[in-house]
C-alpha positions as CSV (number, residue, x, y, z in Angstrom):
1,M,0.0,0.0,0.0
2,S,1.4,3.4,-1.0
3,I,1.0,6.5,1.1
4,I,-0.3,9.5,-0.8
5,Q,2.0,12.5,-0.3
6,P,0.3,15.9,0.2
7,K,0.9,18.5,-2.5
8,T,3.6,21.0,-1.9
9,L,3.1,24.6,-3.0
10,L,5.5,27.5,-3.0
11,C,3.9,30.9,-2.4
12,I,6.0,33.8,-3.6
13,D,4.6,37.1,-2.4
14,D,6.3,40.1,-0.9
15,D,3.4,40.5,1.7
16,V,4.1,38.3,4.7
17,C,0.5,38.4,5.7
18,T,-0.7,37.1,2.4
19,V,1.9,34.2,2.6
20,Y,0.7,33.4,6.1
21,V,-3.0,33.5,5.1
22,I,-2.4,31.2,2.1
23,R,-0.3,28.8,4.2
24,V,-3.0,28.5,6.9
25,A,-5.9,28.3,4.3
26,L,-4.3,25.6,2.2
27,E,-2.8,23.5,5.0
28,T,-6.2,23.6,6.8
29,T,-8.6,23.1,3.9
30,A,-6.5,20.8,1.7
31,G,-3.7,19.4,3.8
32,W,-1.1,20.7,1.5
33,Q,2.4,21.8,2.6
34,V,2.9,25.5,1.8
35,L,6.4,27.0,1.6
36,G,6.7,30.8,1.6
37,A,9.1,33.2,-0.1
38,L,9.0,36.9,0.3
39,S,10.8,37.8,-3.0
40,G,11.3,36.5,-6.5
41,S,14.9,35.7,-5.8
42,E,14.2,33.8,-2.6
43,G,11.4,31.9,-4.4
44,L,13.8,31.0,-7.2
45,T,16.3,29.6,-4.7
46,M,13.7,27.6,-2.9
47,A,12.1,26.2,-6.1
48,I,15.5,25.0,-7.3
49,A,16.5,23.5,-4.0
50,Q,13.1,21.7,-3.4
51,P,10.9,21.8,-6.5
52,P,7.2,22.2,-5.4
53,D,4.2,20.7,-7.2
54,A,3.0,24.2,-8.1
55,I,3.9,27.9,-7.4
56,L,1.6,30.7,-6.4
57,L,3.3,33.8,-7.7
58,D,2.4,37.4,-6.9
59,L,2.6,39.6,-10.1
60,K,3.5,42.9,-8.4
61,M,6.6,42.7,-6.2
62,P,9.6,45.0,-5.8
63,L,13.0,44.3,-7.2
64,M,11.9,41.2,-9.2
65,T,8.3,41.1,-10.4
66,G,6.3,38.0,-10.7
67,M,6.7,38.1,-14.5
68,E,10.5,38.4,-14.2
69,T,10.5,35.5,-11.7
70,L,8.4,33.4,-14.0
71,L,10.8,34.0,-16.9
72,E,13.7,33.0,-14.7
73,L,11.9,29.8,-13.6
74,K,11.3,28.9,-17.2
75,K,15.1,29.0,-18.0
76,I,16.0,26.4,-15.4
77,P,15.5,22.7,-16.3
78,T,14.4,21.7,-12.7
79,T,11.8,24.5,-12.5
80,Q,10.6,25.1,-16.1
81,N,7.7,22.7,-15.9
82,I,6.3,23.6,-12.5
83,P,2.8,24.9,-12.9
84,I,2.3,28.6,-12.0
85,V,-0.8,30.3,-10.7
86,F,-0.5,34.1,-10.6
87,L,-1.8,36.1,-7.7
88,T,-2.7,39.8,-8.3
89,G,-4.5,42.6,-6.5
90,R,-5.0,44.3,-9.8
91,P,-8.0,42.9,-11.7
92,D,-6.8,44.7,-14.9
93,L,-3.8,42.4,-14.9
94,A,-5.9,39.3,-14.5
95,K,-6.3,38.6,-18.2
96,Q,-5.2,35.0,-18.5
97,H,-4.9,34.9,-22.2
98,Q,-1.9,37.3,-21.9
99,Y,0.0,34.7,-19.8
100,A,-1.3,31.4,-21.3
101,G,1.7,31.2,-23.7
102,L,4.1,31.4,-20.7
103,G,2.7,28.4,-19.0
104,V,0.5,30.2,-16.4
105,Q,-2.3,27.9,-15.4
106,A,-4.6,30.5,-13.8
107,I,-4.8,33.9,-12.3
108,I,-6.4,34.4,-8.9
109,T,-7.3,37.9,-7.9
110,K,-6.8,39.3,-4.4
111,P,-8.7,39.4,-2.2
112,F,-9.5,35.7,-2.6
113,D,-11.8,33.5,-0.6
114,V,-9.7,31.4,1.8
115,L,-12.4,28.7,1.9
116,T,-12.4,28.2,-1.8
117,L,-8.7,28.9,-2.6
118,A,-7.7,25.2,-2.6
119,H,-10.6,24.3,-4.9
120,Q,-9.6,27.2,-7.3
121,I,-6.1,25.9,-7.4
122,S,-7.1,22.3,-7.8
123,A,-9.4,23.2,-10.7
124,A,-6.8,25.3,-12.4
125,L,-4.2,22.5,-12.1
126,D,-6.6,19.7,-12.8
127,W,-5.9,18.1,-9.4
128,A,-8.6,16.0,-7.9
129,D,-10.1,17.5,-4.7
């Protein structure tokens, strides 16, 4: 009998409160392990060291934006196929067709519903609930 491992997600967002809320929401509602990074460069380092099942990536961050982080992830063989879900507080940036060619699976706008976040991510990544 094999033991099913919980999903591991890396949340990259410069807002520590957002990372905390996502961690608590996904660990509580889905049983997933959530790792947090507060910058694009920290997220890159973490994704290379321990590739997650998916990355939740804030679009608007200082120093290295979510788009710049995504482009760097796509250059690295160990991270280039990790599914990406963008997070954004700007609904005008939430046009998924813009990012589909870059391998972005979905865009979730902030504020999000903590009770349905795991379902949104599961649906976007075609994971069974």
